[in-house]
C-alpha positions as CSV (number, residue, x, y, z in Angstrom):
1,M,0.0,0.0,0.0
2,A,1.3,3.5,-0.8
3,E,2.4,5.7,2.1
4,T,0.6,9.1,2.5
5,V,2.0,12.3,4.1
6,E,0.0,15.5,4.7
7,V,1.9,18.7,3.8
8,R,0.0,22.0,4.3
9,N,-3.4,20.5,3.3
10,M,-1.8,18.7,0.3
11,R,-1.6,14.9,0.4
12,L,1.5,13.4,-1.1
13,V,1.3,9.7,-2.0
14,N,4.5,7.7,-2.5
15,P,3.8,4.7,-4.8
16,T,7.3,3.4,-4.7
17,G,7.2,1.8,-1.3
18,T,9.9,4.0,0.2
19,S,9.3,6.1,3.2
20,L,8.1,9.7,3.0
21,S,8.8,12.4,5.6
22,S,6.8,15.6,5.7
23,G,10.1,17.4,6.4
24,D,11.2,16.5,2.8
25,F,8.7,18.8,1.2
26,R,8.2,22.5,1.2
27,L,5.6,24.4,-0.8
28,N,6.9,27.6,-2.4
29,E,4.9,30.8,-2.1
30,R,2.8,31.6,-5.2
31,P,3.8,34.7,-7.1
32,D,1.4,37.6,-7.2
33,T,1.6,37.6,-11.0
34,L,3.1,35.5,-13.9
35,S,3.9,38.7,-15.8
36,G,7.6,39.0,-16.5
37,K,8.3,35.5,-15.1
38,T,10.1,32.6,-16.7
39,L,7.8,29.6,-17.0
40,G,9.1,26.1,-17.0
41,L,7.1,23.3,-18.6
42,L,8.1,19.7,-17.8
43,E,6.5,16.9,-19.9
44,N,6.8,13.2,-19.2
45,S,7.3,12.0,-22.8
46,K,4.0,10.3,-23.1
47,A,1.8,10.9,-26.2
48,N,0.6,14.4,-26.5
49,S,2.0,15.8,-23.3
50,D,4.3,18.1,-25.2
51,K,1.4,19.4,-27.3
52,V,-0.8,20.1,-24.3
53,L,2.1,21.9,-22.5
54,H,3.0,24.0,-25.6
55,I,-0.6,25.1,-26.0
56,L,-0.8,25.9,-22.3
57,G,2.5,27.8,-22.4
58,Q,1.2,29.9,-25.4
59,M,-2.1,30.7,-23.6
60,L,-0.3,31.8,-20.4
61,N,2.2,33.9,-22.4
62,D,-0.7,35.6,-24.3
63,K,-2.4,36.4,-21.0
64,Y,0.6,37.3,-18.8
65,D,3.4,38.4,-21.1
66,L,6.0,35.9,-19.7
67,K,9.7,36.7,-19.8
68,D,10.4,33.3,-21.3
69,I,9.2,29.7,-21.5
70,V,11.6,26.9,-21.0
71,Y,10.6,23.3,-22.0
72,Y,11.9,20.3,-20.3
73,N,11.5,16.6,-21.1
74,K,11.5,13.9,-18.3
75,H,12.4,11.3,-20.9
76,S,10.5,8.5,-19.0
77,A,7.1,8.6,-17.4
78,S,8.1,5.7,-15.1
79,L,11.4,7.2,-13.8
80,P,12.1,10.2,-11.7
81,T,13.3,13.4,-13.4
82,K,17.1,13.3,-13.9
83,P,19.0,15.3,-11.2
84,D,20.7,17.6,-13.8
85,V,17.2,18.5,-15.2
86,V,15.9,19.2,-11.7
87,N,18.9,21.4,-11.1
88,D,18.4,23.3,-14.4
89,M,14.7,23.8,-13.5
90,L,15.6,25.2,-10.1
91,N,18.1,27.6,-11.6
92,Q,16.3,28.7,-14.7
93,V,12.6,29.2,-14.0
94,D,10.3,31.1,-11.6
95,I,7.3,28.8,-12.0
96,L,7.1,25.2,-13.1
97,I,4.2,23.2,-14.5
98,T,4.4,19.5,-15.2
99,G,2.0,17.6,-17.3
100,I,1.3,14.0,-18.4
101,G,-0.1,12.6,-21.6
102,D,-1.8,9.5,-23.0
């Protein structure tokens, strides 16, 4: 059975069978606006996830005049995001949205 941990009214479920600690997670503050921010979009390489995120990115840019949009690919839906990609996201974007496809 998957372990569940409550973090600020958000339930995180770990399907891998390893232990979760609520101290491992911190929610960032939401920005007041997306205007002038760099948006990161992470897709999981499943069918159509890139298409959905590209459309979402364009819609958000049209509405909020983003500074930039950076696209990332997880390369495998069944594996964690590679540490170098996570590091790039942490250093390159203000906001990150991830999406799945199928």
